[in-house]
C-alpha positions in Angstrom: 3.3 57.3 -61.6 0.8 59.4 -59.6 -2.7 57.9 -60.3 -4.3 61.4 -60.7 -1.7 62.3 -63.3 -2.2 59.1 -65.1 -5.9 59.8 -65.3 -5.4 63.4 -66.5 -7.5 64.4 -69.4 -5.0 64.7 -72.3 -7.0 67.1 -74.4 -4.6 69.7 -75.7 -6.5 72.7 -74.6 -7.3 71.1 -71.2 -3.6 70.6 -70.7 -2.7 74.1 -71.6 -5.4 75.5 -69.3 -4.1 73.4 -66.5 -0.5 74.7 -67.2 -1.8 78.3 -67.2 -3.7 77.9 -63.9 -0.8 76.1 -62.2 -2.9 73.0 -61.7 -0.2 71.1 -63.6 3.6 71.8 -63.6 4.9 71.2 -67.2 8.2 69.6 -66.0 6.6 67.4 -63.4 3.8 66.3 -65.7 6.0 65.5 -68.7 8.5 63.5 -66.5 5.5 61.5 -65.3 4.3 60.8 -68.8 7.7 59.7 -69.9 7.8 57.3 -66.9 4.4 56.0 -68.0 5.7 55.4 -71.5 8.9 53.6 -70.2 6.8 51.3 -68.0 4.3 50.4 -70.8 3.8 46.7 -71.3 1.6 46.8 -74.3 4.4 46.8 -76.9 3.5 50.4 -77.8 7.0 51.8 -77.9 10.2 50.8 -79.8 12.2 53.5 -78.1 11.7 56.5 -75.7 13.8 59.5 -75.0 16.0 59.6 -71.9 15.3 61.8 -68.9 18.3 63.9 -69.9 16.9 64.4 -73.4 13.6 65.5 -71.9 15.4 67.9 -69.6 17.1 69.4 -72.7 13.7 69.9 -74.4 12.2 71.4 -71.3 15.1 73.9 -71.0 14.3 75.0 -74.5 10.6 75.2 -73.7 11.3 77.4 -70.6 12.6 80.2 -72.8 9.3 80.3 -74.6 5.8 81.6 -73.7 2.8 79.3 -73.5 0.8 82.0 -75.3 3.2 81.9 -78.3 3.2 78.1 -78.8 0.0 76.4 -79.7 1.4 73.0 -78.5 3.3 74.2 -75.5 4.3 71.2 -73.4 2.0 68.8 -75.2 3.4 65.2 -75.3 3.2 63.3 -78.6 4.5 60.1 -80.3 5.9 59.4 -83.7 5.7 56.1 -85.6 9.2 54.6 -85.9 9.4 55.1 -89.6 9.4 58.9 -89.0 12.8 60.4 -88.2 13.4 62.1 -84.8 17.0 63.1 -84.3 17.2 62.0 -80.7 16.3 58.4 -81.4 17.2 55.8 -84.1 14.7 55.0 -86.9 14.0 51.3 -87.2 10.9 51.0 -89.5 10.1 48.0 -87.3 13.3 46.1 -88.3 16.3 46.2 -86.0 18.8 45.2 -88.7 17.6 48.3 -90.7 18.0 50.7 -87.8 19.9 54.0 -88.4 20.5 57.2 -86.5 19.0 60.2 -88.4 21.1 63.4 -88.3 18.0 65.5 -88.2 14.3 65.2 -87.5 11.6 64.8 -90.2 10.0 68.0 -91.5 6.8 67.3 -89.6 8.4 66.5 -86.3 10.4 69.7 -86.5 7.3 71.8 -87.1 5.6 70.2 -84.1 8.6 70.7 -81.8 8.8 74.3 -82.9 5.2 74.7 -81.9 6.1 73.5 -78.4 5.2 69.8 -78.6 7.4 67.3 -76.8 8.0 63.9 -78.5 8.3 61.1 -75.9 9.5 58.4 -78.3 9.0 56.2 -81.3 6.1 53.8 -81.6 5.8 50.2 -82.8 4.5 49.3 -86.2 4.0 46.6 -88.7 7.5 46.1 -90.2 8.3 48.6 -93.0 4.7 49.9 -92.6 3.4 46.8 -94.4 0.2 45.6 -92.9 -3.1 46.7 -91.2 -2.9 44.4 -88.3 -0.3 45.6 -85.8 1.2 42.1 -85.2 4.1 42.2 -87.8 6.8 43.4 -85.5 9.9 41.9 -83.8 9.0 44.1 -80.8 5.7 42.1 -80.4 2.1 42.6 -81.3 0.8 45.9 -80.0 -2.0 45.1 -77.5 -5.4 46.5 -78.5 -6.3 49.1 -75.9 -9.6 47.3 -75.1 -8.7 43.6 -75.3 -5.1 42.3 -75.7 -6.4 39.2 -77.6 -7.4 41.4 -80.5 -5.3 43.2 -83.1 -4.7 46.9 -82.5 -4.7 47.6 -86.3 -1.7 48.6 -88.3 0.7 49.6 -89.5 0.5 52.6 -87.1 -0.5 50.4 -84.1 1.7 51.9 -81.4 0.8 55.4 -82.3 -2.9 54.7 -82.0 -2.7 52.9 -78.7 -0.4 55.6 -77.3 -3.3 58.0 -77.7 -6.1 55.7 -76.7 -4.3 54.8 -73.4 -3.6 58.4 -72.6 0.2 58.2 -72.8 0.2 61.2 -75.3 -2.2 63.8 -76.5 -1.7 63.1 -80.2 0.5 61.0 -82.4 1.8 60.6 -85.9 1.3 57.6 -88.1 1.6 57.0 -91.7 -0.9 55.7 -94.2 -0.5 54.0 -97.5 -3.4 51.5 -97.5 -5.3 52.5 -94.3 -2.7 52.6 -91.5 -4.0 56.0 -90.3 -7.6 54.8 -90.1 -7.9 51.2 -89.2 -5.9 51.6 -85.9 -8.1 54.6 -85.0 -11.3 52.5 -85.5 -10.0 49.6 -83.4 -9.0 51.9 -80.5 -11.9 54.4 -80.4 -10.0 57.5 -81.5 -10.0 59.9 -84.4 -7.6 59.2 -87.3 -7.0 61.8 -90.1 -5.5 60.8 -93.4 -5.3 64.2 -94.9 -4.9 65.1 -98.5 -1.9 63.4 -100.0 1.1 65.8 -99.8 -0.5 68.2 -97.3 1.9 67.0 -94.6 5.5 66.5 -95.8 7.1 63.1 -96.0 10.6 64.4 -95.8 12.4 62.2 -93.2 9.9 59.3 -93.5 11.0 55.8 -94.5 8.7 55.2 -97.5 6.4 52.3 -98.0 5.0 53.5 -101.4 6.6 56.9 -101.9 4.0 58.1 -104.4 1.1 57.2 -102.0 2.4 57.7 -98.5 0.8 60.2 -96.1 1.8 61.2 -92.6 -1.4 60.9 -90.4 -2.6 62.3 -87.2 -4.3 60.4 -84.3 -6.1 62.2 -81.4 -9.2 62.0 -79.3 -11.1 64.8 -81.0 -11.5 66.5 -84.4 -10.6 69.8 -82.8 -7.2 68.5 -81.8 -6.6 67.0 -85.2 -7.5 70.3 -86.8 -5.0 72.1 -84.6 -2.2 69.7 -85.3 -3.0 69.6 -89.0 -2.8 73.4 -89.2 0.7 73.3 -87.8 1.9 70.2 -89.7 0.5 71.1 -93.1 3.3 73.2 -94.6 4.6 73.1 -98.1 8.1 71.5 -98.2 10.2 72.0 -101.3 12.4 69.1 -100.2 9.5 66.7 -100.7 8.6 66.3 -104.4 5.1 65.2 -103.5 4.4 68.1 -101.2 1.4 70.3 -102.0 0.4 73.7 -100.8 -3.0 73.8 -99.1 -5.9 75.7 -100.5 -7.4 78.8 -98.7 -10.7 77.1 -98.7 -9.2 74.2 -96.8 -7.4 76.2 -94.1 -8.0 75.9 -90.3 -10.4 78.8 -90.5 -12.8 76.6 -92.4 -13.1 74.1 -89.5 -16.6 74.7 -88.2 -17.6 73.0 -85.0 -21.2 74.3 -85.5 -21.6 73.1 -89.1 -25.2 72.0 -89.8 -25.5 68.6 -91.4 -28.9 69.5 -92.8 -28.8 68.9 -96.6 -25.3 67.4 -96.5 -25.1 64.9 -99.3 -23.5 61.7 -98.1 -22.8 58.8 -100.4 -23.6 55.3 -99.1 -22.4 52.1 -100.9 -25.1 49.8 -102.2 -26.0 47.1 -99.6 -24.6 44.3 -101.7 -21.2 46.2 -101.9 -20.8 46.4 -98.1 -19.0 43.7 -96.4 -18.8 42.9 -92.6 -17.2 39.5 -93.0 -20.0 37.8 -91.0 -19.9 40.4 -88.2 -23.6 41.2 -87.5 -22.7 43.5 -84.6 -20.6 45.7 -86.9 -23.3 45.8 -89.5 -25.9 46.9 -87.0 -23.6 49.7 -85.7 -23.0 50.9 -89.2 -26.7 50.9 -90.0 -27.3 52.8 -86.8 -24.7 55.4 -87.9 -26.5 55.9 -91.2 -29.8 56.5 -89.3 -28.1 59.0 -87.0 -26.8 61.0 -89.9 -30.2 61.0 -91.5 -31.7 62.2 -88.2 -29.2 65.0 -88.2 -30.5 66.2 -91.6 -28.0 64.5 -93.9 -29.3 63.3 -97.3 -28.1 59.7 -97.8 -27.5 58.9 -101.4 -26.9 55.3 -102.5 -23.9 55.0 -104.9 -22.2 52.3 -106.9 -19.1 51.5 -104.9 -17.7 49.0 -107.3 -15.1 51.4 -109.0 -13.7 52.2 -105.6 -13.4 48.5 -104.7 -11.8 47.7 -108.1 -9.2 50.5 -107.6 -8.5 49.1 -104.1 -7.5 45.7 -105.5 -4.8 47.3 -107.6 -2.8 48.2 -104.5 -1.7 44.7 -103.5 -2.8 42.7 -106.6 -1.1 45.1 -109.0 2.4 46.5 -109.4 2.3 49.1 -106.6 3.8 46.5 -104.4 7.0 47.1 -106.3 7.2 50.5 -104.6 7.6 48.7 -101.3 10.5 46.8 -102.9 12.0 50.0 -104.2 11.9 51.6 -100.8 14.2 49.0 -99.2 15.7 47.4 -102.3 19.4 47.3 -101.3 18.6 46.2 -97.8 16.2 43.5 -99.0 18.5 42.2 -101.7 21.4 41.9 -99.3 19.6 39.5 -97.0 15.8 39.1 -97.2 15.8 37.0 -94.0 16.4 40.1 -92.0 12.7 40.8 -92.6 9.8 38.9 -91.0 8.6 36.0 -93.2 5.3 37.7 -94.1 7.2 40.8 -95.2 9.5 38.6 -97.3 6.5 37.2 -99.0 4.8 40.5 -99.7 7.9 42.5 -100.7 9.7 39.6 -102.5 6.7 39.2 -104.8 7.2 42.6 -106.2 9.9 41.5 -108.6 7.3 39.5 -110.6 5.8 42.7 -112.0 7.2 44.3 -115.2 7.2 47.9 -116.4 4.5 47.0 -118.9 2.4 45.7 -116.0 2.9 49.0 -114.2 1.7 51.1 -117.1 -1.3 48.9 -117.7 -2.2 49.2 -114.1 -1.8 53.0 -114.2 -4.2 53.2 -117.2 -6.8 51.1 -115.2 -6.4 53.2 -112.2 -7.0 56.4 -114.2 -10.1 54.9 -115.6 -11.4 54.1 -112.1 -10.5 57.5 -110.9 -12.6 59.2 -113.6 -15.6 57.0 -112.5 -15.0 57.6 -108.8 -14.5 61.4 -109.2 -17.7 61.6 -111.2 -19.6 59.9 -108.3 -17.9 62.2 -105.7 -18.8 65.3 -107.7 -22.4 64.8 -106.8 -21.7 64.4 -103.1 -20.2 66.2 -100.1 -18.6 63.0 -98.8 -19.0 59.2 -98.7 -19.7 57.1 -95.6 -18.3 53.6 -95.0 -17.2 51.5 -92.1 -13.5 52.0 -91.3 -13.1 48.2 -91.0 -15.9 45.7 -91.4 -14.9 43.6 -88.4 -12.1 43.0 -85.9 -9.9 39.9 -85.5 -8.1 38.2 -82.7 -4.3 38.1 -83.0 -4.3 34.3 -83.2 -6.8 34.5 -86.1 -4.5 36.9 -88.0 -1.4 34.7 -87.3 -3.2 31.7 -88.8 -4.3 33.6 -91.9 -2.1 36.7 -92.2 -2.7 37.7 -95.8 -6.5 37.3 -96.2 -7.5 38.8 -92.9 -5.1 41.8 -93.4 -6.8 42.3 -96.8 -10.2 42.2 -95.2 -9.3 45.0 -92.8 -8.3 47.1 -95.9 -11.6 46.5 -97.8 -12.7 50.2 -97.2 -9.3 51.8 -97.1 -7.0 50.5 -99.8 -8.3 52.8 -102.6 -8.0 56.1 -100.8 -4.4 57.2 -101.7 -4.5 55.6 -105.1 -7.5 57.9 -105.9 -6.1 60.9 -104.1 -8.8 61.3 -101.5 -8.9 62.7 -97.9 -10.5 60.7 -95.1 -11.3 60.8 -91.4 -12.0 57.8 -89.2 -14.4 58.4 -86.3 -15.6 56.3 -83.3 -19.1 54.9 -83.8 -19.9 52.7 -80.9 -19.0 49.3 -79.4 -19.4 45.7 -80.5 -20.8 43.1 -78.1 -17.2 41.9 -77.7 -16.4 45.2 -76.1 -14.2 46.4 -79.0 -14.9 49.7 -80.6 -16.3 50.2 -84.1 -15.6 53.1 -86.4 -16.9 54.8 -89.5 -15.0 56.7 -92.2 -16.0 59.8 -94.1 -14.0 60.6 -97.2 -14.0 63.2 -100.0 -11.8 64.6 -102.7 -8.4 66.1 -102.2 -8.5 69.3 -100.0 -11.9 68.4 -98.4 -10.1 67.9 -95.1 -11.8 70.7 -93.2 -15.2 69.8 -94.4 -14.6 66.2 -93.2 -13.3 67.5 -89.8 -16.3 69.8 -89.5 -18.8 67.0 -90.2 -16.7 64.8 -87.8 -17.0 67.5 -85.1 -20.8 67.4 -85.4 -20.7 63.6 -85.3 -18.6 63.6 -82.1 -20.6 66.2 -80.4 -23.8 64.2 -81.0 -22.3 61.1 -79.3 -21.7 60.3 -75.7 -18.7 57.9 -76.2 -15.7 57.9 -74.0 -12.4 59.0 -75.6 -10.0 56.2 -76.4 -9.8 53.7 -73.6 -10.2 56.4 -71.0 -13.3 57.4 -69.0 -13.1 61.0 -70.3 -15.8 62.4 -72.6 -15.6 65.1 -75.2 -15.3 68.5 -73.8 -17.3 70.8 -76.0 -16.1 74.0 -74.4 -12.8 74.4 -72.5 -12.6 76.7 -69.6 -9.7 77.6 -67.3 -9.8 76.3 -63.8 -9.6 79.8 -62.4 -11.7 83.0 -62.9 -8.5 84.9 -62.9 -7.1 85.8 -66.3 -3.4 84.8 -66.4 -0.8 87.4 -67.1 -0.2 87.9 -70.8 -3.9 87.1 -71.7 -6.9 89.2 -72.2 -10.6 88.4 -72.5 -12.6 89.7 -75.5 -16.4 89.5 -75.7 -17.8 89.0 -79.2 -21.4 89.2 -80.3 -21.5 88.8 -84.1 -19.3 87.6 -87.0 -16.6 86.5 -84.5 -18.8 84.0 -82.7 -18.0 80.3 -82.9 -18.9 78.9 -86.4 -19.2 82.4 -87.9 -17.1 83.8 -90.8 -14.6 85.9 -88.7 -14.1 83.4 -85.8 -10.8 82.4 -87.4 -9.4 85.9 -86.6 -9.5 84.7 -82.9 -8.4 81.1 -83.3 -5.5 82.1 -85.6 -4.2 84.3 -82.8 -4.3 81.4 -80.3 -7.6 82.4 -78.9 -9.9 79.9 -77.1 -13.5 80.1 -75.9 -13.9 80.8 -72.2 -17.7 80.9 -71.9 -21.0 81.7 -73.6 -22.9 84.3 -71.5 -25.1 87.5 -71.8 -24.6 91.2 -71.3 -26.4 93.0 -68.5 -29.9 94.1 -69.5 -28.7 97.5 -70.6 -28.2 97.2 -74.4 -29.9 97.5 -77.7 -28.7 95.4 -80.6 -28.7 96.3 -84.3 -27.9 94.7 -87.7 -25.6 97.2 -89.4 -25.8 98.1 -93.0 -23.4 96.4 -95.5 -21.7 93.0 -95.7 -20.9 90.3 -96.2 -19.7 89.5 -93.6 -22.7 90.9 -91.9 -22.1 92.6 -88.5 -24.1 93.7 -85.5 -23.8 96.8 -83.4 -24.1 96.8 -79.6 -25.2 100.0 -77.9 -25.6 100.7 -74.2 -28.8 102.5 -73.4 -30.3 104.2 -70.3 -33.7 102.5 -70.6 -35.5 99.8 -72.5 -32.4 97.7 -72.7 -32.1 93.9 -72.9 -29.5 91.2 -72.3 -27.7 90.1 -75.4 -26.0 86.7 -76.1 -22.2 86.9 -76.3 -19.1 84.7 -76.1 -16.0 85.5 -74.2 -12.7 84.5 -75.8 -9.3 84.6 -74.3 -6.4 86.0 -76.4 -2.7 86.5 -75.9 -2.2 90.2 -75.2 0.6 90.5 -77.8 -2.0 89.6 -80.6 -4.5 92.2 -79.5 -2.9 95.0 -81.6 -3.2 93.1 -84.9 -6.8 92.2 -84.0 -7.7 95.8 -83.3 -6.3 97.0 -86.6 -8.6 94.7 -88.5 -11.8 96.1 -86.9 -13.7 98.4 -89.4 -15.6 101.5 -88.5 -18.2 102.0 -87.0 -17.0 99.3 -84.6 -14.3 99.4 -82.0 -13.3 97.9 -78.7 -14.6 99.2 -75.4 -16.1 97.8 -72.2 -19.3 95.9 -71.9 -21.1 94.9 -68.7 -22.0 91.2 -68.3 -25.0 89.8 -66.6 -23.0 89.0 -63.5 -22.0 92.6 -63.1 -18.4 92.2 -64.3 -17.0 94.2 -67.2 -15.1 92.9 -70.2 -13.4 94.3 -73.3 -15.9 93.9 -76.2 -17.0 95.1 -79.6 -19.0 98.3 -79.3 -20.6 100.5 -81.9 -20.5 104.2 -82.5 -24.0 105.8 -82.1 -24.3 107.3 -85.5 -24.3 103.9 -87.2 -27.7 102.9 -85.8 -29.4 105.6 -88.0 -29.2 103.2 -91.0 -29.3 99.9 -89.0 -32.1 97.5 -88.1 -33.0 97.1 -84.4 -32.8 93.3 -83.8 -32.8 93.4 -80.0 -35.9 91.2 -79.8 -33.8 88.3 -81.1 -31.5 88.4 -78.0 -28.4 87.7 -80.0 -26.8 87.4 -83.4 -27.1 83.6 -83.7 -30.8 83.7 -83.3 -31.2 86.6 -85.7 -29.1 84.9 -88.4 -31.2 81.7 -88.2 -34.2 83.6 -89.5 -32.5 86.2 -91.6 
């Protein structure tokens, strides 16, 4: 594979910009990424598509426009307990393998959005484990050190992203499988609200708890994929419709952390299993949040820990047995020995045990919900330490349990969580933190995560790339089918109407200024509050603006939503070029406040 192509930044918007400019050819690039996946020696993949299958998907893609599809030509991977019609589903057990007649609901949605699945990734067998070594296809190599576990059960999906083989991937999470692998591979892992992403076409581990999860290098990419994947599915009895307050429009990359109430477990309730490096990195993370303005509030973490123990010590393990009952009863030896031990032990629990455990869980939930009600989110390590593969093989049950110390309660209590990179241990392995909150707090967590990522200088995954805070095209020319719009008020990044741009596939091109020929006014009315930009012959000033790029075919619907006295016209930029922009009719300034002295809406709103 061409070295430059292998080193390509896999950020979704970077890829799309490269496609638009012609820097990358979609077909050539995806064929190279497939070749990379096929040559992988880290046990990431269980199966990959054929070149003929890729050609078929590329032919389908050629009939579509890049401006219509938010994931046009973006390669992704799916954990091999998630159905994809072109490949068999194994759930990490060859004897269990079957050929699905159709793809899972979530894979269909992503393909419809233009994404290209390259294959199925390795996992802890039947998604039982947090270590990534419980697979007949071999232990997935940690992307930083092959002697260490990669985290499970979604091991292959996490490493595929960390090593730049795909832009994003799908995992599943019952006890932490969408978070622990993210932490151990320096990427972002989102375990969204239970039921937000459909589990139709997913081999269950614990059907009442399972979540499809998203791995990517940045919170912005997770937000985009979640927006596409989170769709109510009437075929999934656990599917839930999203709340308007948790839509993609509420993802705020400029969210201030000042005053954010963050819960922190008491020191005696934190465990790092003797790993002083991990403890130091976590304490540093707490201080960084404080420095950003967050209010750190110590909480009693014991009810969360008590709930966590129910997952494996209580009757919920019987759900794992229920998921594969006929297969397991026919011949348990078709499963790995450690899976036989875990799943086989489920039959010891009675229906009475189950109800008693449900009552205990509900009591814990009342306590935990009361604690969360006083907070915006809670901060914990994602995993207290990392283990070598040989250590896990020598003590598979206990060390697996240690990795789930901060994760096992999450789905039992119906919370949302995001795992974020937080530095590196002296061993060279990454360390991660988790932020969690109540159901439907996904966009709040993503917004806080965006601020966390933007304040760091970490590389992404195992690559040398760093977070791109603003994506620009490689050419000053605007590609056919696109149009630039300058915005100066409520449509700016992080402001209330910015979603009207992002929902139409818009992306930020640059932050700049007008020429020094304008006066700026705060118009009457609101919320949302709006400014007016007026060109003048004298005593003008340069005003801060952002230039966004939109598909031309969305411009009409955007224009219809603009209220008087505003409209679209042409505005001169400080480089002498002209761009379509919001302008204001002159009569409106009679009742408006002149705010030109502030030089822009953002500066004005900070003191308003």
